[in-house]
FIKOLZA-1660 file (N, C-alpha, C; in steps of 0.1 Angstrom, whole numbers, plus 5000, padded with zeros to 4 digits):
% residues 146
   i   px   py   pz ch aa at
   1 5009 4988 5000  A  M  N
   1 5000 5000 5000  A  M CA
   1 5009 5012 5000  A  M  C
   2 5006 5022 4992  A  T  N
   2 5015 5034 4991  A  T CA
   2 5012 5043 5002  A  T  C
   3 5021 5052 5005  A  G  N
   3 5020 5062 5015  A  G CA
   3 5008 5071 5013  A  G  C
   4 5005 5075 5001  A  V  N
   4 4994 5083 4997  A  V CA
   4 4981 5076 5000  A  V  C
   5 4980 5064 4996  A  L  N
   5 4968 5056 4998  A  L CA
   5 4965 5054 5013  A  L  C
   6 4976 5051 5021  A  T  N
   6 4975 5049 5035  A  T CA
   6 4970 5062 5042  A  T  C
   7 4976 5073 5038  A  R  N
   7 4972 5086 5043  A  R CA
   7 4957 5089 5041  A  R  C
   8 4953 5086 5028  A  R  N
   8 4938 5088 5025  A  R CA
   8 4930 5079 5034  A  R  C
   9 4934 5066 5036  A  L  N
   9 4926 5057 5044  A  L CA
   9 4925 5062 5059  A  L  C
  10 4936 5067 5064  A  L  N
  10 4936 5073 5077  A  L CA
  10 4927 5085 5078  A  L  C
  11 4928 5094 5068  A  L  N
  11 4920 5106 5069  A  L CA
  11 4906 5103 5067  A  L  C
  12 4903 5092 5060  A  A  N
  12 4889 5088 5057  A  A CA
  12 4882 5082 5070  A  A  C
  13 4890 5078 5080  A  L  N
  13 4883 5073 5092  A  L CA
  13 4875 5084 5098  A  L  C
  14 4862 5082 5101  A  P  N
  14 4854 5092 5106  A  P CA
  14 4857 5096 5120  A  P  C
  15 4855 5109 5123  A  L  N
  15 4857 5114 5137  A  L CA
  15 4844 5110 5144  A  L  C
  16 4845 5100 5152  A  L  N
  16 4833 5094 5159  A  L CA
  16 4828 5102 5170  A  L  C
  17 4815 5103 5172  A  P  N
  17 4809 5111 5183  A  P CA
  17 4814 5104 5196  A  P  C
  18 4818 5112 5205  A  G  N
  18 4823 5107 5218  A  G CA
  18 4837 5103 5218  A  G  C
  19 4843 5102 5207  A  A  N
  19 4857 5098 5206  A  A CA
  19 4866 5109 5210  A  A  C
  20 4877 5106 5216  A  A  N
  20 4887 5117 5221  A  A CA
  20 4893 5123 5208  A  A  C
  21 4895 5136 5209  A  R  N
  21 4902 5143 5198  A  R CA
  21 4915 5148 5203  A  R  C
  22 4925 5148 5194  A  A  N
  22 4939 5151 5199  A  A CA
  22 4940 5164 5207  A  A  C
  23 4932 5174 5204  A  G  N
  23 4932 5187 5212  A  G CA
  23 4927 5185 5226  A  G  C
  24 4918 5176 5228  A  D  N
  24 4911 5173 5241  A  D CA
  24 4919 5163 5250  A  D  C
  25 4929 5157 5244  A  A  N
  25 4935 5145 5250  A  A CA
  25 4948 5149 5257  A  A  C
  26 4951 5143 5269  A  A  N
  26 4963 5144 5276  A  A CA
  26 4974 5135 5269  A  A  C
  27 4985 5141 5266  A  G  N
  27 4996 5133 5260  A  G CA
  27 5002 5123 5270  A  G  C
  28 5004 5111 5266  A  I  N
  28 5011 5101 5273  A  I CA
  28 5022 5095 5265  A  I  C
  29 5032 5089 5271  A  T  N
  29 5043 5083 5264  A  T CA
  29 5046 5069 5269  A  T  C
  30 5053 5061 5261  A  F  N
  30 5057 5048 5265  A  F CA
  30 5066 5049 5277  A  F  C
  31 5074 5059 5278  A  D  N
  31 5083 5061 5290  A  D CA
  31 5075 5063 5303  A  D  C
  32 5063 5068 5302  A  G  N
  32 5055 5072 5313  A  G CA
  32 5044 5062 5317  A  G  C
  33 5045 5050 5312  A  L  N
  33 5034 5040 5314  A  L CA
  33 5035 5034 5328  A  L  C
  34 5048 5031 5332  A  Y  N
  34 5050 5024 5345  A  Y CA
  34 5059 5031 5354  A  Y  C
  35 5056 5030 5367  A  E  N
  35 5063 5036 5378  A  E CA
  35 5075 5028 5383  A  E  C
  36 5072 5015 5384  A  S  N
  36 5082 5005 5388  A  S CA
  36 5078 4991 5385  A  S  C
  37 5088 4982 5387  A  F  N
  37 5086 4968 5386  A  F CA
  37 5091 4961 5398  A  F  C
  38 5082 4954 5404  A  G  N
  38 5086 4947 5417  A  G CA
  38 5081 4933 5417  A  G  C
  39 5080 4927 5429  A  V  N
  39 5076 4913 5431  A  V CA
  39 5062 4911 5426  A  V  C
  40 5054 4921 5427  A  T  N
  40 5040 4920 5423  A  T CA
  40 5038 4923 5408  A  T  C
  41 5049 4926 5401  A  G  N
  41 5048 4930 5387  A  G CA
  41 5050 4944 5384  A  G  C
  42 5045 4948 5373  A  L  N
  42 5046 4962 5369  A  L CA
  42 5036 4971 5376  A  L  C
  43 5040 4983 5380  A  V  N
  43 5031 4992 5387  A  V CA
  43 5028 5004 5377  A  V  C
  44 5016 5007 5374  A  F  N
  44 5013 5018 5366  A  F CA
  44 5018 5031 5372  A  F  C
  45 5022 5040 5364  A  A  N
  45 5026 5054 5368  A  A CA
  45 5014 5061 5374  A  A  C
  46 5017 5069 5384  A  A  N
  46 5006 5077 5391  A  A CA
  46 4998 5085 5381  A  A  C
  47 5005 5092 5372  A  R  N
  47 4999 5101 5362  A  R CA
  47 4990 5092 5353  A  R  C
  48 4994 5080 5349  A  L  N
  48 4986 5072 5341  A  L CA
  48 4973 5068 5348  A  L  C
  49 4975 5064 5361  A  K  N
  49 4963 5060 5369  A  K CA
  49 4953 5071 5370  A  K  C
  50 4958 5084 5371  A  A  N
  50 4950 5095 5373  A  A CA
  50 4942 5098 5359  A  A  C
  51 4948 5094 5348  A  L  N
  51 4941 5096 5335  A  L CA
  51 4932 5085 5331  A  L  C
  52 4931 5074 5339  A  A  N
  52 4922 5063 5335  A  A CA
  52 4908 5068 5332  A  A  C
  53 4903 5064 5321  A  G  N
  53 4889 5068 5317  A  G CA
  53 4889 5081 5309  A  G  C
  54 4900 5088 5309  A  S  N
  54 4901 5101 5302  A  S CA
  54 4906 5100 5288  A  S  C
  55 4904 5110 5280  A  P  N
  55 4910 5111 5266  A  P CA
  55 4925 5112 5267  A  P  C
  56 4932 5104 5260  A  V  N
  56 4947 5105 5259  A  V CA
  56 4951 5104 5245  A  V  C
  57 4964 5108 5242  A  A  N
  57 4970 5106 5229  A  A CA
  57 4984 5101 5231  A  A  C
  58 4988 5091 5223  A  I  N
  58 5001 5085 5223  A  I CA
  58 5006 5082 5209  A  I  C
  59 5019 5084 5207  A  T  N
  59 5025 5081 5194  A  T CA
  59 5033 5068 5196  A  T  C
  60 5032 5059 5186  A  G  N
  60 5039 5047 5186  A  G CA
  60 5039 5040 5172  A  G  C
  61 5042 5028 5171  A  F  N
  61 5043 5020 5159  A  F CA
  61 5033 5009 5159  A  F  C
  62 5027 5007 5147  A  L  N
  62 5017 4996 5145  A  L CA
  62 5024 4983 5144  A  L  C
  63 5021 4974 5154  A  A  N
  63 5026 4960 5153  A  A CA
  63 5019 4953 5142  A  A  C
  64 5026 4943 5135  A  P  N
  64 5019 4936 5124  A  P CA
  64 5005 4931 5129  A  P  C
  65 4995 4936 5122  A  P  N
  65 4981 4932 5126  A  P CA
  65 4978 4918 5121  A  P  C
  66 4968 4912 5128  A  L  N
  66 4963 4898 5124  A  L CA
  66 4958 4898 5110  A  L  C
  67 4950 4908 5106  A  K  N
  67 4944 4909 5093  A  K CA
  67 4944 4923 5088  A  K  C
  68 4941 4924 5075  A  A  N
  68 4942 4938 5068  A  A CA
  68 4931 4947 5073  A  A  C
  69 4919 4942 5078  A  E  N
  69 4909 4950 5083  A  E CA
  69 4906 4945 5097  A  E  C
  70 4905 4954 5107  A  S  N
  70 4904 4949 5120  A  S CA
  70 4898 4961 5129  A  S  C
  71 4893 4957 5141  A  R  N
  71 4888 4966 5151  A  R CA
  71 4899 4970 5161  A  R  C
  72 4909 4961 5161  A  F  N
  72 4919 4964 5172  A  F CA
  72 4933 4961 5166  A  F  C
  73 4943 4967 5172  A  F  N
  73 4957 4965 5169  A  F CA
  73 4966 4968 5181  A  F  C
  74 4978 4965 5180  A  V  N
  74 4988 4968 5191  A  V CA
  74 4997 4979 5187  A  V  C
  75 4999 4989 5196  A  L  N
  75 5008 5000 5194  A  L CA
  75 5020 4997 5202  A  L  C
  76 5032 4999 5197  A  T  N
  76 5045 4996 5204  A  T CA
  76 5054 5008 5204  A  T  C
  77 5063 5008 5213  A  R  N
  77 5073 5019 5214  A  R CA
  77 5082 5019 5201  A  R  C
  78 5086 5007 5197  A  E  N
  78 5095 5005 5185  A  E CA
  78 5088 4996 5175  A  E  C
  79 5092 4998 5162  A  P  N
  79 5086 4989 5152  A  P CA
  79 5090 4974 5155  A  P  C
  80 5080 4965 5153  A  L  N
  80 5083 4951 5155  A  L CA
  80 5085 4944 5141  A  L  C
  81 5094 4935 5140  A  A  N
  81 5096 4928 5128  A  A CA
  81 5088 4915 5127  A  A  C
  82 5083 4911 5139  A  I  N
  82 5076 4898 5139  A  I CA
  82 5062 4900 5143  A  I  C
  83 5053 4891 5139  A  C  N
  83 5039 4892 5142  A  C CA
  83 5038 4889 5157  A  C  C
  84 5033 4898 5165  A  P  N
  84 5032 4896 5179  A  P CA
  84 5022 4885 5183  A  P  C
  85 5012 4883 5175  A  F  N
  85 5002 4873 5178  A  F CA
  85 5007 4859 5175  A  F  C
  86 5018 4858 5168  A  C  N
  86 5024 4845 5165  A  C CA
  86 5035 4841 5176  A  C  C
  87 5037 4849 5185  A  Q  N
  87 5047 4847 5196  A  Q CA
  87 5041 4843 5209  A  Q  C
  88 5048 4838 5218  A  S  N
  88 5043 4835 5231  A  S CA
  88 5043 4849 5239  A  S  C
  89 5036 4849 5249  A  D  N
  89 5035 4862 5257  A  D CA
  89 5049 4865 5263  A  D  C
  90 5057 4855 5265  A  A  N
  90 5071 4858 5270  A  A CA
  90 5079 4866 5260  A  A  C
  91 5076 4866 5247  A  D  N
  91 5083 4873 5237  A  D CA
  91 5077 4888 5235  A  D  C
  92 5066 4891 5241  A  W  N
  92 5060 4904 5240  A  W CA
  92 5068 4914 5247  A  W  C
  93 5069 4926 5241  A  P  N
  93 5075 4937 5248  A  P CA
  93 5066 4942 5259  A  P  C
  94 5071 4947 5270  A  L  N
  94 5063 4951 5281  A  L CA
  94 5055 4964 5278  A  L  C
  95 5061 4972 5270  A  D  N
  95 5055 4985 5267  A  D CA
  95 5047 4985 5254  A  D  C
  96 5035 4979 5255  A  I  N
  96 5026 4979 5244  A  I CA
  96 5012 4985 5249  A  I  C
  97 5005 4990 5239  A  V  N
  97 4991 4995 5242  A  V CA
  97 4982 4989 5232  A  V  C
  98 4971 4983 5237  A  V  N
  98 4961 4977 5228  A  V CA
  98 4952 4988 5224  A  V  C
  99 4949 4990 5211  A  V  N
  99 4941 5000 5206  A  V CA
  99 4928 4994 5200  A  V  C
 100 4917 4999 5204  A  T  N
 100 4904 4994 5198  A  T CA
 100 4897 5005 5191  A  T  C
 101 4893 5003 5179  A  L  N
 101 4885 5013 5171  A  L CA
 101 4870 5009 5174  A  L  C
 102 4862 5019 5171  A  R  N
 102 4848 5017 5173  A  R CA
 102 4842 5007 5163  A  R  C
 103 4848 5007 5151  A  R  N
 103 4844 4997 5141  A  R CA
 103 4856 4994 5132  A  R  C
 104 4855 4982 5126  A  A  N
 104 4866 4977 5118  A  A CA
 104 4870 4987 5107  A  A  C
 105 4883 4988 5105  A  A  N
 105 4889 4997 5094  A  A CA
 105 4901 4990 5088  A  A  C
 106 4905 4995 5076  A  S  N
 106 4917 4990 5070  A  S CA
 106 4929 4995 5078  A  S  C
 107 4938 4985 5080  A  M  N
 107 4950 4988 5088  A  M CA
 107 4961 4995 5080  A  M  C
 108 4968 5005 5085  A  P  N
 108 4980 5010 5078  A  P CA
 108 4990 4998 5077  A  P  C
 109 5001 5000 5070  A  P  N
 109 5011 4990 5070  A  P CA
 109 5018 4988 5083  A  P  C
 110 5022 4976 5086  A  A  N
 110 5029 4973 5098  A  A CA
 110 5041 4982 5099  A  A  C
 111 5044 4987 5111  A  G  N
 111 5055 4996 5113  A  G CA
 111 5052 5010 5111  A  G  C
 112 5040 5013 5107  A  A  N
 112 5036 5027 5105  A  A CA
 112 5036 5035 5118  A  A  C
 113 5041 5047 5118  A  R  N
 113 5042 5055 5130  A  R CA
 113 5029 5063 5131  A  R  C
 114 5021 5061 5142  A  L  N
 114 5008 5066 5144  A  L CA
 114 5006 5074 5156  A  L  C
 115 4998 5084 5156  A  M  N
 115 4993 5090 5168  A  M CA
 115 4979 5085 5170  A  M  C
 116 4976 5080 5182  A  V  N
 116 4963 5074 5185  A  V CA
 116 4957 5083 5196  A  V  C
 117 4945 5086 5195  A  T  N
 117 4937 5093 5206  A  T CA
 117 4925 5084 5209  A  T  C
 118 4921 5084 5222  A  G  N
 118 4910 5077 5226  A  G CA
 118 4909 5077 5241  A  G  C
 119 4901 5069 5247  A  R  N
 119 4899 5068 5262  A  R CA
 119 4908 5057 5267  A  R  C
 120 4915 5061 5278  A  L  N
 120 4925 5052 5284  A  L CA
 120 4918 5042 5294  A  L  C
 121 4921 5029 5292  A  G  N
 121 4917 5019 5301  A  G CA
 121 4929 5012 5307  A  G  C
 122 4928 5009 5320  A  L  N
 122 4939 5002 5327  A  L CA
 122 4935 4990 5335  A  L  C
 123 4944 4981 5336  A  G  N
 123 4941 4969 5344  A  G CA
 123 4938 4957 5335  A  G  C
 124 4940 4945 5340  A  G  N
 124 4937 4933 5332  A  G CA
 124 4923 4933 5327  A  G  C
 125 4922 4930 5314  A  W  N
 125 4909 4929 5307  A  W CA
 125 4910 4920 5295  A  W  C
 126 4901 4911 5293  A  T  N
 126 4900 4902 5282  A  T CA
 126 4889 4906 5272  A  T  C
 127 4893 4909 5260  A  D  N
 127 4883 4913 5250  A  D CA
 127 4874 4901 5247  A  D  C
 128 4861 4902 5249  A  P  N
 128 4852 4890 5247  A  P CA
 128 4852 4885 5232  A  P  C
 129 4854 4894 5223  A  E  N
 129 4854 4890 5209  A  E CA
 129 4866 4882 5204  A  E  C
 130 4878 4887 5209  A  T  N
 130 4890 4881 5204  A  T CA
 130 4898 4873 5214  A  T  C
 131 4894 4874 5227  A  G  N
 131 4901 4867 5237  A  G CA
 131 4915 4874 5241  A  G  C
 132 4918 4885 5234  A  F  N
 132 4931 4892 5236  A  F CA
 132 4931 4898 5250  A  F  C
 133 4942 4896 5258  A  V  N
 133 4943 4902 5271  A  V CA
 133 4951 4914 5271  A  V  C
 134 4947 4925 5278  A  S  N
 134 4955 4937 5278  A  S CA
 134 4956 4943 5292  A  S  C
 135 4966 4950 5295  A  Q  N
 135 4968 4958 5307  A  Q CA
 135 4965 4973 5305  A  Q  C
 136 4969 4978 5293  A  I  N
 136 4968 4992 5290  A  I CA
 136 4961 4992 5276  A  I  C
 137 4950 4999 5275  A  R  N
 137 4943 5000 5262  A  R CA
 137 4937 5014 5260  A  R  C
 138 4935 5017 5247  A  I  N
 138 4929 5029 5243  A  I CA
 138 4917 5025 5234  A  I  C
 139 4905 5029 5239  A  T  N
 139 4893 5025 5232  A  T CA
 139 4887 5037 5224  A  T  C
 140 4877 5034 5215  A  D  N
 140 4871 5045 5207  A  D CA
 140 4882 5053 5200  A  D  C
 141 4892 5047 5195  A  A  N
 141 4904 5053 5190  A  A CA
 141 4902 5060 5177  A  A  C
 142 4910 5070 5175  A  Q  N
 142 4912 5077 5162  A  Q CA
 142 4926 5076 5159  A  Q  C
 143 4930 5075 5146  A  L  N
 143 4943 5074 5141  A  L CA
 143 4947 5085 5132  A  L  C
 144 4960 5089 5133  A  A  N
 144 4966 5099 5124  A  A CA
 144 4981 5095 5122  A  A  C
 145 4986 5097 5110  A  R  N
 145 5000 5095 5108  A  R CA
 145 5008 5104 5117  A  R  C
 146 5019 5100 5123  A  A  N
 146 5027 5108 5132  A  A CA
 146 5040 5112 5124  A  A  C
% end
């Protein structure tokens, strides 16, 4: 898919009612996701906990998606060369964010740098449709090339 076509697809995604917009969203970064790592596991950063349920924006890279059209994908700090869904959870990077769109859309190419805006969800959650487990997620998301 060419860059122009991808850009058109991203721009064609509708701005959904109730979805967070970049201007309304608090910026978060992959560096600011966790406060510490201890015997009980990763501890979310205080700022991230305070933003739970609020509109946020984050920039990252699209991990290789399961299929060309989807309702969800994984955003990572660095581009991934492997399909994350084909690996065990032990191979997953710790700093990922699961992104859920309100409805299925064509995915940009794997490795695309994106700015995602939407509502921040924290804590263990299993998507009933896909069975995918997440700790940090952005729902009702909007995409833009970063």
